[in-house]
All heavy atoms as a GROMACS GRO file, in nm:
protein
  626
    1MET      N    1   6.327  15.934   9.201
    1MET     CA    2   6.216  15.841   9.204
    1MET      C    3   6.080  15.915   9.212
    1MET      O    4   5.987  15.873   9.149
    1MET     CB    5   6.234  15.745   9.319
    1MET     CG    6   6.130  15.634   9.324
    1MET     SD    7   6.117  15.532   9.175
    1MET     CE    8   6.239  15.411   9.211
    2ARG      N    9   6.079  16.022   9.293
    2ARG     CA   10   5.953  16.098   9.308
    2ARG      C   11   5.913  16.158   9.172
    2ARG      O   12   5.792  16.163   9.141
    2ARG     CB   13   5.970  16.212   9.410
    2ARG     CG   14   5.977  16.160   9.547
    2ARG     CD   15   5.985  16.272   9.645
    2ARG     NE   16   6.001  16.225   9.781
    2ARG     CZ   17   5.978  16.297   9.888
    2ARG    NH1   18   5.944  16.422   9.876
    2ARG    NH2   19   5.992  16.244  10.006
    3LYS      N   20   6.010  16.206   9.100
    3LYS     CA   21   5.978  16.268   8.967
    3LYS      C   22   5.921  16.164   8.874
    3LYS      O   23   5.828  16.189   8.798
    3LYS     CB   24   6.104  16.333   8.908
    3LYS     CG   25   6.149  16.456   8.979
    3LYS     CD   26   6.268  16.520   8.913
    3LYS     CE   27   6.309  16.645   8.990
    3LYS     NZ   28   6.423  16.710   8.928
    4GLU      N   29   5.976  16.042   8.878
    4GLU     CA   30   5.926  15.934   8.794
    4GLU      C   31   5.782  15.903   8.830
    4GLU      O   32   5.698  15.885   8.741
    4GLU     CB   33   6.011  15.808   8.809
    4GLU     CG   34   6.148  15.820   8.755
    4GLU     CD   35   6.233  15.697   8.783
    4GLU    OE1   36   6.177  15.591   8.811
    4GLU    OE2   37   6.353  15.707   8.773
    5ILE      N   38   5.753  15.893   8.958
    5ILE     CA   39   5.618  15.865   9.003
    5ILE      C   40   5.523  15.979   8.967
    5ILE      O   41   5.412  15.956   8.920
    5ILE     CB   42   5.617  15.833   9.156
    5ILE    CG1   43   5.694  15.704   9.181
    5ILE    CG2   44   5.474  15.826   9.205
    5ILE    CD1   45   5.719  15.675   9.327
    6ALA      N   46   5.572  16.104   8.981
    6ALA     CA   47   5.486  16.219   8.943
    6ALA      C   48   5.456  16.216   8.794
    6ALA      O   49   5.347  16.244   8.752
    6ALA     CB   50   5.560  16.349   8.981
    7LYS      N   51   5.556  16.178   8.715
    7LYS     CA   52   5.538  16.169   8.572
    7LYS      C   53   5.435  16.062   8.534
    7LYS      O   54   5.351  16.083   8.447
    7LYS     CB   55   5.670  16.138   8.503
    7LYS     CG   56   5.673  16.172   8.354
    7LYS     CD   57   5.812  16.147   8.295
    7LYS     CE   58   5.903  16.261   8.334
    7LYS     NZ   59   6.036  16.254   8.265
    8LEU      N   60   5.443  15.949   8.605
    8LEU     CA   61   5.343  15.839   8.584
    8LEU      C   62   5.204  15.891   8.616
    8LEU      O   63   5.109  15.861   8.543
    8LEU     CB   64   5.382  15.716   8.667
    8LEU     CG   65   5.502  15.636   8.619
    8LEU    CD1   66   5.539  15.531   8.727
    8LEU    CD2   67   5.477  15.570   8.488
    9LEU      N   68   5.190  15.961   8.726
    9LEU     CA   69   5.059  16.013   8.764
    9LEU      C   70   5.009  16.117   8.663
    9LEU      O   71   4.889  16.119   8.633
    9LEU     CB   72   5.067  16.075   8.906
    9LEU     CG   73   5.087  15.975   9.017
    9LEU    CD1   74   5.110  16.048   9.148
    9LEU    CD2   75   4.970  15.879   9.030
   10GLU      N   76   5.098  16.200   8.615
   10GLU     CA   77   5.059  16.301   8.514
   10GLU      C   78   5.006  16.238   8.385
   10GLU      O   79   4.920  16.290   8.321
   10GLU     CB   80   5.177  16.394   8.483
   10GLU     CG   81   5.209  16.489   8.594
   10GLU     CD   82   5.336  16.570   8.563
   10GLU    OE1   83   5.399  16.548   8.457
   10GLU    OE2   84   5.374  16.652   8.652
   11THR      N   85   5.069  16.123   8.351
   11THR     CA   86   5.032  16.058   8.226
   11THR      C   87   4.914  15.960   8.246
   11THR      O   88   4.876  15.885   8.157
   11THR     CB   89   5.149  15.983   8.163
   11THR    OG1   90   5.200  15.889   8.255
   11THR    CG2   91   5.257  16.082   8.125
   12GLY      N   92   4.857  15.959   8.368
   12GLY     CA   93   4.740  15.875   8.393
   12GLY      C   94   4.771  15.730   8.424
   12GLY      O   95   4.683  15.643   8.418
   13GLN      N   96   4.894  15.699   8.456
   13GLN     CA   97   4.933  15.560   8.486
   13GLN      C   98   4.935  15.538   8.640
   13GLN      O   99   5.035  15.507   8.699
   13GLN     CB  100   5.070  15.528   8.428
   13GLN     CG  101   5.074  15.540   8.276
   13GLN     CD  102   5.214  15.519   8.224
   13GLN    OE1  103   5.310  15.530   8.293
   13GLN    NE2  104   5.221  15.490   8.095
   14GLU      N  105   4.813  15.558   8.697
   14GLU     CA  106   4.802  15.544   8.841
   14GLU      C  107   4.840  15.406   8.893
   14GLU      O  108   4.906  15.394   8.998
   14GLU     CB  109   4.659  15.578   8.885
   14GLU     CG  110   4.637  15.722   8.906
   14GLU     CD  111   4.502  15.749   8.965
   14GLU    OE1  112   4.464  15.680   9.059
   14GLU    OE2  113   4.435  15.845   8.920
   15ALA      N  114   4.799  15.304   8.826
   15ALA     CA  115   4.826  15.165   8.870
   15ALA      C  116   4.978  15.141   8.877
   15ALA      O  117   5.028  15.085   8.976
   15ALA     CB  118   4.760  15.065   8.779
   16THR      N  119   5.051  15.186   8.777
   16THR     CA  120   5.193  15.167   8.775
   16THR      C  121   5.261  15.250   8.883
   16THR      O  122   5.353  15.202   8.951
   16THR     CB  123   5.253  15.208   8.633
   16THR    OG1  124   5.187  15.133   8.534
   16THR    CG2  125   5.400  15.181   8.629
   17ALA      N  126   5.214  15.372   8.904
   17ALA     CA  127   5.268  15.456   9.012
   17ALA      C  128   5.245  15.392   9.148
   17ALA      O  129   5.332  15.393   9.234
   17ALA     CB  130   5.208  15.594   9.006
   18ARG      N  131   5.125  15.340   9.164
   18ARG     CA  132   5.092  15.277   9.296
   18ARG      C  133   5.183  15.153   9.319
   18ARG      O  134   5.232  15.135   9.431
   18ARG     CB  135   4.947  15.231   9.294
   18ARG     CG  136   4.902  15.177   9.425
   18ARG     CD  137   4.755  15.147   9.420
   18ARG     NE  138   4.688  15.279   9.390
   18ARG     CZ  139   4.568  15.311   9.427
   18ARG    NH1  140   4.496  15.225   9.494
   18ARG    NH2  141   4.518  15.428   9.398
   19ILE      N  142   5.206  15.078   9.215
   19ILE     CA  143   5.293  14.961   9.230
   19ILE      C  144   5.438  15.001   9.268
   19ILE      O  145   5.498  14.942   9.355
   19ILE     CB  146   5.296  14.876   9.097
   19ILE    CG1  147   5.158  14.808   9.080
   19ILE    CG2  148   5.408  14.774   9.097
   19ILE    CD1  149   5.141  14.745   8.944
   20ARG      N  150   5.483  15.108   9.204
   20ARG     CA  151   5.620  15.163   9.236
   20ARG      C  152   5.629  15.208   9.383
   20ARG      O  153   5.724  15.181   9.451
   20ARG     CB  154   5.659  15.271   9.141
   20ARG     CG  155   5.674  15.228   9.001
   20ARG     CD  156   5.815  15.251   8.949
   20ARG     NE  157   5.824  15.200   8.813
   20ARG     CZ  158   5.863  15.274   8.710
   20ARG    NH1  159   5.896  15.398   8.726
   20ARG    NH2  160   5.871  15.218   8.592
   21VAL      N  161   5.524  15.280   9.425
   21VAL     CA  162   5.521  15.330   9.560
   21VAL      C  163   5.516  15.215   9.661
   21VAL      O  164   5.588  15.212   9.761
   21VAL     CB  165   5.403  15.427   9.583
   21VAL    CG1  166   5.385  15.458   9.729
   21VAL    CG2  167   5.425  15.555   9.503
   22GLU      N  168   5.435  15.112   9.634
   22GLU     CA  169   5.426  14.997   9.720
   22GLU      C  170   5.561  14.927   9.727
   22GLU      O  171   5.601  14.880   9.834
   22GLU     CB  172   5.315  14.902   9.672
   22GLU     CG  173   5.176  14.956   9.694
   22GLU     CD  174   5.071  14.865   9.632
   22GLU    OE1  175   5.103  14.771   9.556
   22GLU    OE2  176   4.952  14.898   9.653
   23HIS      N  177   5.629  14.916   9.615
   23HIS     CA  178   5.759  14.854   9.610
   23HIS      C  179   5.860  14.932   9.700
   23HIS      O  180   5.937  14.868   9.774
   23HIS     CB  181   5.808  14.846   9.465
   23HIS     CG  182   5.943  14.783   9.454
   23HIS    ND1  183   5.966  14.650   9.476
   23HIS    CD2  184   6.065  14.836   9.424
   23HIS    CE1  185   6.094  14.623   9.456
   23HIS    NE2  186   6.158  14.738   9.425
   24ILE      N  187   5.857  15.061   9.688
   24ILE     CA  188   5.948  15.144   9.768
   24ILE      C  189   5.921  15.128   9.917
   24ILE      O  190   6.013  15.110   9.997
   24ILE     CB  191   5.934  15.295   9.731
   24ILE    CG1  192   5.989  15.316   9.591
   24ILE    CG2  193   6.005  15.385   9.829
   24ILE    CD1  194   5.955  15.451   9.531
   25ILE      N  195   5.794  15.126   9.954
   25ILE     CA  196   5.756  15.108  10.095
   25ILE      C  197   5.802  14.972  10.144
   25ILE      O  198   5.855  14.958  10.254
   25ILE     CB  199   5.601  15.125  10.114
   25ILE    CG1  200   5.566  15.272  10.090
   25ILE    CG2  201   5.558  15.078  10.253
   25ILE    CD1  202   5.419  15.301  10.080
   26ARG      N  203   5.780  14.866  10.063
   26ARG     CA  204   5.821  14.732  10.095
   26ARG      C  205   5.971  14.725  10.119
   26ARG      O  206   6.019  14.664  10.214
   26ARG     CB  207   5.777  14.634   9.989
   26ARG     CG  208   5.788  14.489  10.029
   26ARG     CD  209   5.736  14.394   9.922
   26ARG     NE  210   5.606  14.429   9.874
   26ARG     CZ  211   5.579  14.468   9.749
   26ARG    NH1  212   5.675  14.480   9.656
   26ARG    NH2  213   5.456  14.500   9.711
   27GLU      N  214   6.048  14.791  10.030
   27GLU     CA  215   6.195  14.788  10.042
   27GLU      C  216   6.236  14.861  10.171
   27GLU      O  217   6.328  14.813  10.240
   27GLU     CB  218   6.257  14.859   9.924
   27GLU     CG  219   6.275  14.773   9.804
   27GLU     CD  220   6.349  14.842   9.692
   27GLU    OE1  221   6.400  14.956   9.711
   27GLU    OE2  222   6.360  14.785   9.582
   28GLU      N  223   6.173  14.974  10.203
   28GLU     CA  224   6.208  15.044  10.326
   28GLU      C  225   6.178  14.962  10.448
   28GLU      O  226   6.260  14.961  10.543
   28GLU     CB  227   6.130  15.178  10.331
   28GLU     CG  228   6.181  15.282  10.235
   28GLU     CD  229   6.100  15.411  10.235
   28GLU    OE1  230   6.002  15.420  10.312
   28GLU    OE2  231   6.140  15.504  10.161
   29LYS      N  232   6.066  14.895  10.448
   29LYS     CA  233   6.031  14.808  10.565
   29LYS      C  234   6.132  14.693  10.576
   29LYS      O  235   6.173  14.656  10.688
   29LYS     CB  236   5.890  14.754  10.552
   29LYS     CG  237   5.786  14.860  10.579
   29LYS     CD  238   5.647  14.800  10.571
   29LYS     CE  239   5.542  14.905  10.602
   29LYS     NZ  240   5.406  14.846  10.601
   30MET      N  241   6.175  14.634  10.461
   30MET     CA  242   6.269  14.525  10.465
   30MET      C  243   6.403  14.573  10.518
   30MET      O  244   6.468  14.505  10.598
   30MET     CB  245   6.286  14.466  10.328
   30MET     CG  246   6.376  14.344  10.320
   30MET     SD  247   6.323  14.208  10.426
   30MET     CE  248   6.189  14.142  10.327
   31MET      N  249   6.447  14.693  10.475
   31MET     CA  250   6.570  14.744  10.524
   31MET      C  251   6.567  14.775  10.674
   31MET      O  252   6.665  14.745  10.745
   31MET     CB  253   6.605  14.876  10.446
   31MET     CG  254   6.652  14.844  10.303
   31MET     SD  255   6.681  14.988  10.194
   31MET     CE  256   6.722  15.122  10.299
   32ALA      N  257   6.455  14.822  10.721
   32ALA     CA  258   6.438  14.846  10.866
   32ALA      C  259   6.446  14.715  10.941
   32ALA      O  260   6.511  14.706  11.048
   32ALA     CB  261   6.308  14.921  10.893
   33ALA      N  262   6.380  14.612  10.889
   33ALA     CA  263   6.383  14.481  10.956
   33ALA      C  264   6.524  14.425  10.955
   33ALA      O  265   6.569  14.365  11.056
   33ALA     CB  266   6.287  14.385  10.884
   34GLN      N  267   6.596  14.442  10.844
   34GLN     CA  268   6.732  14.392  10.840
   34GLN      C  269   6.823  14.467  10.942
   34GLN      O  270   6.907  14.405  11.002
   34GLN     CB  271   6.792  14.412  10.698
   34GLN     CG  272   6.732  14.311  10.599
   34GLN     CD  273   6.782  14.335  10.457
   34GLN    OE1  274   6.821  14.446  10.425
   34GLN    NE2  275   6.775  14.235  10.374
   35GLU      N  276   6.799  14.594  10.957
   35GLU     CA  277   6.874  14.671  11.055
   35GLU      C  278   6.851  14.620  11.196
   35GLU      O  279   6.943  14.605  11.274
   35GLU     CB  280   6.832  14.818  11.050
   35GLU     CG  281   6.928  14.907  10.971
   35GLU     CD  282   6.885  15.054  10.983
   35GLU    OE1  283   6.899  15.108  11.092
   35GLU    OE2  284   6.842  15.105  10.877
   36ILE      N  285   6.723  14.590  11.228
   36ILE     CA  286   6.689  14.540  11.359
   36ILE      C  287   6.757  14.404  11.384
   36ILE      O  288   6.815  14.381  11.489
   36ILE     CB  289   6.536  14.528  11.375
   36ILE    CG1  290   6.474  14.668  11.380
   36ILE    CG2  291   6.496  14.446  11.501
   36ILE    CD1  292   6.323  14.671  11.370
   37VAL      N  293   6.754  14.316  11.284
   37VAL     CA  294   6.815  14.186  11.297
   37VAL      C  295   6.967  14.200  11.312
   37VAL      O  296   7.028  14.135  11.395
   37VAL     CB  297   6.780  14.093  11.179
   37VAL    CG1  298   6.862  13.972  11.179
   37VAL    CG2  299   6.631  14.061  11.181
   38GLU      N  300   7.022  14.294  11.239
   38GLU     CA  301   7.169  14.318  11.248
   38GLU      C  302   7.208  14.367  11.388
   38GLU      O  303   7.304  14.318  11.444
   38GLU     CB  304   7.211  14.418  11.141
   38GLU     CG  305   7.361  14.436  11.136
   38GLU     CD  306   7.439  14.316  11.089
   38GLU    OE1  307   7.383  14.240  11.011
   38GLU    OE2  308   7.553  14.302  11.130
   39LEU      N  309   7.130  14.462  11.440
   39LEU     CA  310   7.159  14.513  11.574
   39LEU      C  311   7.139  14.405  11.678
   39LEU      O  312   7.219  14.391  11.771
   39LEU     CB  313   7.065  14.631  11.605
   39LEU     CG  314   7.093  14.761  11.530
   39LEU    CD1  315   6.982  14.864  11.555
   39LEU    CD2  316   7.230  14.817  11.567
   40PHE      N  317   7.036  14.321  11.658
   40PHE     CA  318   7.016  14.214  11.754
   40PHE      C  319   7.129  14.111  11.749
   40PHE      O  320   7.173  14.058  11.848
   40PHE     CB  321   6.879  14.147  11.728
   40PHE     CG  322   6.836  14.057  11.840
   40PHE    CD1  323   6.806  14.104  11.963
   40PHE    CD2  324   6.822  13.922  11.816
   40PHE    CE1  325   6.769  14.024  12.068
   40PHE    CE2  326   6.783  13.836  11.915
   40PHE     CZ  327   6.754  13.885  12.043
   41SER      N  328   7.176  14.085  11.628
   41SER     CA  329   7.290  13.993  11.609
   41SER      C  330   7.414  14.043  11.683
   41SER      O  331   7.485  13.969  11.745
   41SER     CB  332   7.322  13.974  11.465
   41SER     OG  333   7.215  13.918  11.394
   42GLU      N  334   7.438  14.175  11.669
   42GLU     CA  335   7.551  14.234  11.737
   42GLU      C  336   7.535  14.224  11.887
   42GLU      O  337   7.631  14.198  11.958
   42GLU     CB  338   7.568  14.381  11.693
   42GLU     CG  339   7.615  14.398  11.550
   42GLU     CD  340   7.618  14.541  11.502
   42GLU    OE1  341   7.605  14.632  11.588
   42GLU    OE2  342   7.631  14.562  11.384
   43LEU      N  343   7.414  14.246  11.934
   43LEU     CA  344   7.387  14.239  12.078
   43LEU      C  345   7.417  14.098  12.128
   43LEU      O  346   7.482  14.081  12.234
   43LEU     CB  347   7.241  14.275  12.107
   43LEU     CG  348   7.196  14.263  12.252
   43LEU    CD1  349   7.266  14.364  12.341
   43LEU    CD2  350   7.043  14.280  12.260
   44ILE      N  351   7.374  13.996  12.054
   44ILE     CA  352   7.401  13.858  12.095
   44ILE      C  353   7.546  13.827  12.093
   44ILE      O  354   7.601  13.763  12.180
   44ILE     CB  355   7.322  13.761  12.006
   44ILE    CG1  356   7.171  13.769  12.039
   44ILE    CG2  357   7.368  13.619  12.027
   44ILE    CD1  358   7.084  13.684  11.956
   45ALA      N  359   7.618  13.882  11.990
   45ALA     CA  360   7.761  13.855  11.982
   45ALA      C  361   7.834  13.917  12.101
   45ALA      O  362   7.927  13.854  12.156
   45ALA     CB  363   7.815  13.917  11.851
   46VAL      N  364   7.787  14.034  12.145
   46VAL     CA  365   7.848  14.094  12.265
   46VAL      C  366   7.812  14.017  12.390
   46VAL      O  367   7.896  14.000  12.480
   46VAL     CB  368   7.806  14.244  12.275
   46VAL    CG1  369   7.844  14.302  12.407
   46VAL    CG2  370   7.865  14.322  12.157
   47ARG      N  371   7.693  13.968  12.400
   47ARG     CA  372   7.645  13.900  12.519
   47ARG      C  373   7.684  13.753  12.522
   47ARG      O  374   7.668  13.690  12.625
   47ARG     CB  375   7.494  13.909  12.531
   47ARG     CG  376   7.445  14.046  12.570
   47ARG     CD  377   7.296  14.038  12.597
   47ARG     NE  378   7.246  14.166  12.644
   47ARG     CZ  379   7.121  14.184  12.678
   47ARG    NH1  380   7.035  14.086  12.662
   47ARG    NH2  381   7.077  14.301  12.720
   48LEU      N  382   7.731  13.699  12.412
   48LEU     CA  383   7.760  13.554  12.404
   48LEU      C  384   7.851  13.507  12.517
   48LEU      O  385   7.826  13.405  12.578
   48LEU     CB  386   7.812  13.518  12.268
   48LEU     CG  387   7.805  13.372  12.231
   48LEU    CD1  388   7.663  13.318  12.245
   48LEU    CD2  389   7.854  13.354  12.086
   49PRO      N  390   7.963  13.578  12.548
   49PRO     CA  391   8.047  13.529  12.658
   49PRO      C  392   7.972  13.523  12.791
   49PRO      O  393   7.993  13.430  12.868
   49PRO     CB  394   8.156  13.635  12.663
   49PRO     CG  395   8.162  13.697  12.531
   49PRO     CD  396   8.023  13.692  12.482
   50ILE      N  397   7.882  13.618  12.812
   50ILE     CA  398   7.801  13.618  12.936
   50ILE      C  399   7.706  13.498  12.936
   50ILE      O  400   7.690  13.426  13.034
   50ILE     CB  401   7.724  13.751  12.951
   50ILE    CG1  402   7.819  13.866  12.960
   50ILE    CG2  403   7.631  13.744  13.071
   50ILE    CD1  404   7.756  14.001  12.944
   51ILE      N  405   7.644  13.477  12.820
   51ILE     CA  406   7.549  13.365  12.806
   51ILE      C  407   7.621  13.232  12.826
   51ILE      O  408   7.570  13.145  12.896
   51ILE     CB  409   7.479  13.372  12.669
   51ILE    CG1  410   7.387  13.494  12.663
   51ILE    CG2  411   7.398  13.243  12.646
   51ILE    CD1  412   7.330  13.520  12.520
   52LYS      N  413   7.740  13.220  12.770
   52LYS     CA  414   7.817  13.093  12.783
   52LYS      C  415   7.858  13.073  12.927
   52LYS      O  416   7.866  12.959  12.972
   52LYS     CB  417   7.942  13.098  12.694
   52LYS     CG  418   7.913  13.076  12.550
   52LYS     CD  419   8.041  13.075  12.471
   52LYS     CE  420   8.018  13.046  12.323
   52LYS     NZ  421   8.143  13.052  12.250
   53ALA      N  422   7.888  13.179  13.001
   53ALA     CA  423   7.932  13.170  13.137
   53ALA      C  424   7.817  13.122  13.229
   53ALA      O  425   7.842  13.056  13.332
   53ALA     CB  426   7.985  13.299  13.186
   54GLN      N  427   7.696  13.147  13.193
   54GLN     CA  428   7.584  13.105  13.274
   54GLN      C  429   7.553  12.957  13.247
   54GLN      O  430   7.571  12.908  13.134
   54GLN     CB  431   7.459  13.187  13.246
   54GLN     CG  432   7.474  13.333  13.285
   54GLN     CD  433   7.354  13.413  13.247
   54GLN    OE1  434   7.266  13.368  13.175
   54GLN    NE2  435   7.347  13.535  13.295
   55ARG      N  436   7.503  12.889  13.343
   55ARG     CA  437   7.467  12.749  13.326
   55ARG      C  438   7.331  12.728  13.267
   55ARG      O  439   7.297  12.618  13.226
   55ARG     CB  440   7.472  12.676  13.463
   55ARG     CG  441   7.609  12.667  13.520
   55ARG     CD  442   7.678  12.554  13.456
   55ARG     NE  443   7.816  12.548  13.511
   55ARG     CZ  444   7.904  12.473  13.458
   55ARG    NH1  445   7.877  12.399  13.351
   55ARG    NH2  446   8.026  12.470  13.509
   56PHE      N  447   7.253  12.826  13.257
   56PHE     CA  448   7.118  12.815  13.201
   56PHE      C  449   7.081  12.941  13.127
   56PHE      O  450   7.136  13.049  13.145
   56PHE     CB  451   7.015  12.792  13.314
   56PHE     CG  452   7.011  12.903  13.414
   56PHE    CD1  453   6.922  13.006  13.401
   56PHE    CD2  454   7.098  12.903  13.524
   56PHE    CE1  455   6.919  13.112  13.493
   56PHE    CE2  456   7.098  13.007  13.615
   56PHE     CZ  457   7.008  13.110  13.599
   57PHE      N  458   6.984  12.924  13.036
   57PHE     CA  459   6.933  13.040  12.961
   57PHE      C  460   6.804  13.083  13.027
   57PHE      O  461   6.725  13.002  13.070
   57PHE     CB  462   6.898  13.000  12.818
   57PHE     CG  463   7.012  12.977  12.731
   57PHE    CD1  464   7.050  12.851  12.699
   57PHE    CD2  465   7.086  13.083  12.677
   57PHE    CE1  466   7.157  12.827  12.616
   57PHE    CE2  467   7.190  13.060  12.594
   57PHE     CZ  468   7.229  12.932  12.562
   58GLU      N  469   6.785  13.212  13.034
   58GLU     CA  470   6.654  13.258  13.072
   58GLU      C  471   6.563  13.231  12.953
   58GLU      O  472   6.606  13.235  12.841
   58GLU     CB  473   6.657  13.410  13.101
   58GLU     CG  474   6.743  13.444  13.220
   58GLU     CD  475   6.753  13.594  13.239
   58GLU    OE1  476   6.677  13.668  13.177
   58GLU    OE2  477   6.837  13.634  13.321
   59MET      N  478   6.440  13.207  12.981
   59MET     CA  479   6.345  13.172  12.873
   59MET      C  480   6.342  13.282  12.765
   59MET      O  481   6.336  13.257  12.647
   59MET     CB  482   6.208  13.148  12.924
   59MET     CG  483   6.192  13.018  13.003
   59MET     SD  484   6.244  12.874  12.904
   59MET     CE  485   6.116  12.868  12.782
   60LEU      N  486   6.348  13.407  12.809
   60LEU     CA  487   6.343  13.517  12.712
   60LEU      C  488   6.464  13.518  12.622
   60LEU      O  489   6.453  13.532  12.501
   60LEU     CB  490   6.333  13.650  12.790
   60LEU     CG  491   6.323  13.773  12.705
   60LEU    CD1  492   6.196  13.764  12.617
   60LEU    CD2  493   6.313  13.899  12.792
   61GLU      N  494   6.582  13.494  12.678
   61GLU     CA  495   6.705  13.491  12.598
   61GLU      C  496   6.697  13.374  12.497
   61GLU      O  497   6.735  13.390  12.382
   61GLU     CB  498   6.828  13.476  12.685
   61GLU     CG  499   6.855  13.599  12.769
   61GLU     CD  500   6.897  13.720  12.687
   61GLU    OE1  501   6.959  13.702  12.580
   61GLU    OE2  502   6.869  13.831  12.730
   62LEU      N  503   6.651  13.261  12.540
   62LEU     CA  504   6.641  13.145  12.454
   62LEU      C  505   6.543  13.176  12.340
   62LEU      O  506   6.570  13.140  12.226
   62LEU     CB  507   6.598  13.024  12.532
   62LEU     CG  508   6.594  12.891  12.456
   62LEU    CD1  509   6.728  12.857  12.398
   62LEU    CD2  510   6.549  12.778  12.550
   63ARG      N  511   6.430  13.235  12.372
   63ARG     CA  512   6.333  13.266  12.275
   63ARG      C  513   6.390  13.368  12.169
   63ARG      O  514   6.369  13.357  12.051
   63ARG     CB  515   6.206  13.327  12.339
   63ARG     CG  516   6.092  13.344  12.240
   63ARG     CD  517   5.964  13.386  12.310
   63ARG     NE  518   5.925  13.288  12.404
   63ARG     CZ  519   5.867  13.316  12.524
   63ARG    NH1  520   5.844  13.436  12.559
   63ARG    NH2  521   5.836  13.219  12.609
   64ARG      N  522   6.464  13.466  12.218
   64ARG     CA  523   6.526  13.566  12.130
   64ARG      C  524   6.625  13.497  12.034
   64ARG      O  525   6.630  13.526  11.916
   64ARG     CB  526   6.597  13.673  12.210
   64ARG     CG  527   6.503  13.767  12.277
   64ARG     CD  528   6.583  13.869  12.356
   64ARG     NE  529   6.494  13.958  12.425
   64ARG     CZ  530   6.536  14.044  12.517
   64ARG    NH1  531   6.663  14.049  12.550
   64ARG    NH2  532   6.451  14.121  12.577
   65LEU      N  533   6.704  13.404  12.088
   65LEU     CA  534   6.801  13.333  12.004
   65LEU      C  535   6.730  13.251  11.897
   65LEU      O  536   6.769  13.251  11.779
   65LEU     CB  537   6.889  13.243  12.090
   65LEU     CG  538   6.997  13.313  12.173
   65LEU    CD1  539   7.061  13.211  12.269
   65LEU    CD2  540   7.102  13.374  12.083
   66LYS      N  541   6.624  13.183  11.934
   66LYS     CA  542   6.549  13.103  11.840
   66LYS      C  543   6.488  13.192  11.731
   66LYS      O  544   6.493  13.156  11.610
   66LYS     CB  545   6.440  13.024  11.907
   66LYS     CG  546   6.485  12.906  11.988
   66LYS     CD  547   6.367  12.838  12.054
   66LYS     CE  548   6.411  12.719  12.137
   66LYS     NZ  549   6.304  12.652  12.201
   67THR      N  550   6.437  13.304  11.772
   67THR     CA  551   6.374  13.400  11.673
   67THR      C  552   6.484  13.446  11.578
   67THR      O  553   6.457  13.452  11.458
   67THR     CB  554   6.310  13.518  11.748
   67THR    OG1  555   6.212  13.468  11.835
   67THR    CG2  556   6.250  13.614  11.650
   68LEU      N  557   6.598  13.483  11.629
   68LEU     CA  558   6.703  13.532  11.543
   68LEU      C  559   6.750  13.426  11.447
   68LEU      O  560   6.768  13.448  11.325
   68LEU     CB  561   6.822  13.579  11.626
   68LEU     CG  562   6.942  13.631  11.545
   68LEU    CD1  563   6.904  13.758  11.472
   68LEU    CD2  564   7.061  13.654  11.633
   69ILE      N  565   6.769  13.304  11.496
   69ILE     CA  566   6.813  13.194  11.407
   69ILE      C  567   6.709  13.167  11.297
   69ILE      O  568   6.748  13.144  11.186
   69ILE     CB  569   6.840  13.069  11.495
   69ILE    CG1  570   6.965  13.093  11.581
   69ILE    CG2  571   6.858  12.950  11.406
   69ILE    CD1  572   6.982  12.986  11.690
   70CYS      N  573   6.585  13.174  11.329
   70CYS     CA  574   6.477  13.147  11.230
   70CYS      C  575   6.461  13.263  11.136
   70CYS      O  576   6.426  13.244  11.020
   70CYS     CB  577   6.346  13.123  11.302
   70CYS     SG  578   6.342  12.969  11.397
   71THR      N  579   6.484  13.386  11.178
   71THR     CA  580   6.459  13.503  11.095
   71THR      C  581   6.574  13.536  11.003
   71THR      O  582   6.556  13.575  10.889
   71THR     CB  583   6.432  13.627  11.185
   71THR    OG1  584   6.326  13.596  11.272
   71THR    CG2  585   6.396  13.748  11.100
   72ARG      N  586   6.695  13.522  11.052
   72ARG     CA  587   6.814  13.566  10.979
   72ARG      C  588   6.823  13.514  10.832
   72ARG      O  589   6.839  13.594  10.744
   72ARG     CB  590   6.939  13.523  11.057
   72ARG     CG  591   7.067  13.572  10.997
   72ARG     CD  592   7.092  13.717  11.032
   72ARG     NE  593   7.218  13.753  10.973
   72ARG     CZ  594   7.268  13.870  10.978
   72ARG    NH1  595   7.202  13.964  11.037
   72ARG    NH2  596   7.383  13.900  10.924
   73PRO      N  597   6.806  13.382  10.806
   73PRO     CA  598   6.821  13.337  10.667
   73PRO      C  599   6.715  13.397  10.574
   73PRO      O  600   6.740  13.414  10.456
   73PRO     CB  601   6.803  13.187  10.679
   73PRO     CG  602   6.830  13.153  10.820
   73PRO     CD  603   6.788  13.272  10.898
   74LYS      N  604   6.597  13.430  10.626
   74LYS     CA  605   6.492  13.480  10.540
   74LYS      C  606   6.524  13.621  10.490
   74LYS      O  607   6.478  13.662  10.386
   74LYS     CB  608   6.360  13.484  10.616
   74LYS     CG  609   6.310  13.341  10.649
   74LYS     CD  610   6.185  13.343  10.731
   74LYS     CE  611   6.148  13.207  10.773
   74LYS     NZ  612   6.038  13.207  10.866
   75LEU      N  613   6.602  13.696  10.568
   75LEU     CA  614   6.630  13.835  10.534
   75LEU      C  615   6.758  13.848  10.448
   75LEU      O  616   6.778  13.947  10.383
   75LEU     CB  617   6.645  13.919  10.660
   75LEU     CG  618   6.520  13.936  10.742
   75LEU    CD1  619   6.548  14.013  10.868
   75LEU    CD2  620   6.416  14.010  10.662
   76CYS      N  621   6.842  13.751  10.452
   76CYS     CA  622   6.969  13.758  10.379
   76CYS      C  623   6.951  13.729  10.231
   76CYS      O  624   6.861  13.669  10.189
   76CYS     CB  625   7.071  13.663  10.436
   76CYS     SG  626   7.116  13.707  10.604
   0.00000   0.00000   0.00000
């Protein structure tokens, strides 16, 4: 990919090279966000028996669950 971008820059196609670089950065950020959501999902799956055993949710746990539920479909 770097060679392709270098070739674009050599031929004076800066705009196209910039678009490609921005796309790569966007993909990397999306993959990092998906990893975080995946790790958080695993954490909730492990903690779920503990959460079920409690009679109440701490506000932070409830907020985290809501965030995960709202975020997950957008990343898939």
